C-alpha positions in Angstrom: 0.0 -0.2 0.1 0.8 3.2 -0.5 -0.7 5.8 2.1 -0.5 9.9 1.7 -1.4 11.0 5.1 -2.3 15.7 5.7 -0.1 16.3 2.4 -0.1 19.5 1.9 1.6 21.4 -1.1 1.7 25.1 -2.2 3.8 26.8 -4.9 4.1 31.0 -3.6 -0.2 32.3 -3.0 -0.9 28.9 -5.3 -2.0 26.1 -3.3 -1.9 22.9 -5.2 -2.9 20.2 -2.4 -4.4 21.0 1.3 -4.3 18.2 4.0 -4.7 15.3 1.5 -5.2 11.8 3.0 -5.7 8.8 0.4 -4.1 5.3 0.3 -3.2 3.1 -2.9 -4.2 -0.5 -1.9 -2.6 -3.5 -3.1 -3.8 -5.1 -6.3 -5.9 -2.0 -7.0 -5.3 -0.2 -10.5 -5.5 3.9 -9.8 -5.5 6.9 -12.7 -4.3 10.0 -12.3 -6.0 13.2 -14.0 -6.8 16.2 -14.5 -6.4 19.5 -16.1 -3.1 21.4 -17.2 -1.6 22.8 -13.4 -3.8 20.7 -10.9 -0.4 19.3 -10.1 -0.7 15.7 -11.3 3.2 15.8 -11.7 4.2 17.2 -8.2 1.8 14.2 -6.8 3.2 11.9 -8.4 7.2 13.0 -7.9 5.2 13.2 -3.4 4.3 9.4 -4.5 7.5 8.4 -5.7 9.9 10.0 -3.6 11.2 12.9 -5.9 9.7 15.3 -3.9 9.0 15.8 0.1 5.7 17.6 1.2 6.1 20.9 2.8 3.2 19.0 5.1 2.0 15.8 6.0 3.5 12.2 5.1 3.6 10.1 2.7 4.4 5.9 2.7 5.6 3.7 0.3 7.2 0.5 -0.2 10.3 -0.5 0.0 10.6 -1.9 -3.5 9.0 1.0 -5.5 8.6 0.2 -9.8 8.8 4.1 -11.5 8.8 4.4 -14.9 11.3 7.8 -15.4 10.9 10.5 -18.1 14.2 11.0 -18.7 15.6 9.2 -21.6 18.5 10.4 -21.7 20.0 9.3 -18.4 21.0 5.6 -18.9 22.8 6.5 -22.3 26.5 5.3 -21.5 24.8 1.7 -19.8 23.8 -1.3 -21.5 20.2 -2.4 -22.0 20.3 -5.0 -20.2 21.9 -3.3 -17.4 19.7 -0.7 -17.1 17.2 -2.6 -16.9 18.4 -4.2 -13.7 19.0 -0.7 -12.4 15.4 -0.8 -11.3 16.3 -2.5 -8.3 18.8 -0.5 -6.9 20.1 -2.9 -4.0 20.9 -5.4 -6.5 22.7 -2.8 -8.5 24.6 -1.5 -5.6 25.6 -4.6 -4.6 27.1 -5.7 -8.1 28.9 -2.3 -9.0 30.2 -2.8 -5.3 31.2 -6.5 -5.9 32.9 -5.9 -9.1 34.9 -3.3 -7.8 36.2 -5.5 -5.1 37.2 -8.3 -7.4 38.8 -5.9 -10.0 41.2 -5.3 -6.2 45.1 -6.1 -7.0 45.5 -7.0 -2.9 41.9 -8.2 -1.4 41.9 -7.3 2.3 40.3 -10.0 4.9 37.8 -7.2 5.3 37.1 -7.3 1.6 36.5 -11.1 1.7 33.8 -10.7 4.2 32.4 -8.2 2.3 31.6 -10.1 -1.0 30.4 -12.8 1.1 27.7 -9.8 2.4 27.3 -9.3 -1.2 26.8 -12.6 -2.7 23.8 -12.7 0.2 22.4 -9.7 -1.3 23.4 -11.1 -4.8 20.7 -14.8 -4.2 18.2 -12.9 -2.1 17.8 -10.1 -5.0 17.6 -12.9 -7.8 20.6 -11.2 -8.8 22.2 -14.6 -10.2 18.9 -15.1 -13.0 19.3 -11.2 -13.4 19.9 -11.5 -16.7 18.1 -13.2 -18.0 14.8 -12.1 -16.3 15.4 -8.8 -17.8 15.9 -9.9 -21.2 12.3 -11.3 -20.8 10.7 -8.2 -19.6 12.8 -6.9 -22.9 10.9 -9.7 -25.1 7.6 -9.0 -23.9 8.3 -5.2 -24.6 9.4 -5.9 -27.8 12.9 -5.2 -27.6 14.5 -8.1 -29.7 17.7 -10.0 -28.0 20.6 -8.3 -30.6 19.3 -4.9 -29.2 20.1 -5.9 -25.0 24.0 -5.8 -25.4 24.0 -2.3 -27.3 24.0 1.3 -25.4 21.0 2.8 -24.8 22.1 5.8 -26.2 22.2 4.0 -29.3 18.1 3.7 -29.2 15.6 5.3 -30.8 13.0 7.5 -28.2 10.5 4.7 -28.2 12.7 1.6 -27.9 14.5 4.1 -24.6 10.8 4.3 -22.8 10.3 0.3 -23.7 13.3 -0.8 -21.9 12.3 2.2 -19.1 9.1 0.4 -18.7 11.0 -2.6 -18.0 13.2 -1.0 -15.6 10.4 -0.3 -13.4 8.5 -3.5 -13.8 11.7 -5.7 -12.7 12.8 -7.0 -9.4 9.5 -7.6 -8.4 8.2 -3.7 -7.4 5.5 -4.3 -4.4 4.0 -0.4 -6.3 4.0 0.6 -9.8 4.1 4.3 -10.8 3.7 5.0 -14.4 4.2 8.9 -15.7 2.7 9.2 -18.8 3.9 5.2 -20.0 1.5 5.8 -23.4 4.2 8.3 -24.9 6.3 6.1 -28.0 4.8 2.7 -26.4 1.8 2.1 -28.9 -0.1 -0.1 -26.5 -2.6 -0.7 -30.0 -6.4 -0.2 -30.2 -6.7 -3.6 -28.0 -8.9 -2.4 -24.5 -6.9 -5.6 -23.0 -3.9 -4.0 -21.5 -0.6 -5.7 -21.9 0.5 -8.3 -19.4 3.5 -6.1 -18.4 1.2 -3.9 -16.8 -0.1 -6.6 -15.2 3.0 -8.3 -13.3 3.2 -6.3 -9.7 0.0 -7.5 -7.4 1.0 -4.2 -5.6 -0.9 -0.8 -6.5 -0.3 0.5 -9.8 -1.1 4.3 -10.3 -0.8 5.8 -13.9 -0.8 9.6 -15.5 -1.9 8.7 -18.5 -1.3 10.7 -21.3 -4.5 9.8 -23.4 -7.8 7.9 -22.2 -7.2 4.5 -23.9 -4.0 3.9 -21.0 -6.6 4.3 -18.2 -8.5 0.8 -19.8 -5.2 -0.2 -21.4 -4.2 -0.7 -17.1 -7.1 -2.8 -16.1 -7.3 -6.3 -15.1 -10.9 -7.1 -17.1 -12.4 -8.1 -12.7 -11.4 -4.9 -12.1 -12.5 -3.0 -14.6 -16.1 -4.5 -14.4 -16.3 -4.8 -10.9 -14.0 -2.1 -9.2 -14.1 0.9 -11.7 -16.5 3.1 -10.2 -15.0 2.9 -6.7 -10.8 3.1 -7.5 -11.0 5.6 -10.3 
């Protein structure tokens, strides 16, 4: 669950939120809609932790999947590595482990730390990380031939799909998608892509168009709970 308690935000004399209290529950799908300037982007940043509320609190799960909008932030990394970065605990352990193995003279403390890191890698399914990431990429129409290329070599639409795979990687407990339809072209079917069903936690979407609101539902929740959830 993501909970929002007594959150207020203002910019100068403009009040965006005043004492907002709400919760986003596991297994439910939510759409964040409203006119331009209503504060949708700010609210999404509060939920992800990118911004802190001026008053109140936001409580979120430890593992949060976030679709990032900066398409150039990962240009120097391989596609497959960019996806694995979606699990920040695993990626930090992999980087530290690589740095320790690269040392010419490893100390006793280094060896002890390597043991700890191997434990983290195991807990986070790091030994199957590349194959798990590849499955996500294949499901988003990113072919195997692209997985070892640098992100900077990809077109905009491919980059956004890789970033969606990054958000889904590592079994996030909640999924926050900010305008996920940009460059994704989900198609005309009202059946959501299977990738949007991978998280059992709450799914919150700030849509670019109305079609993604339909795409984000499971058919059962659309029929039974739509009026209560959106």
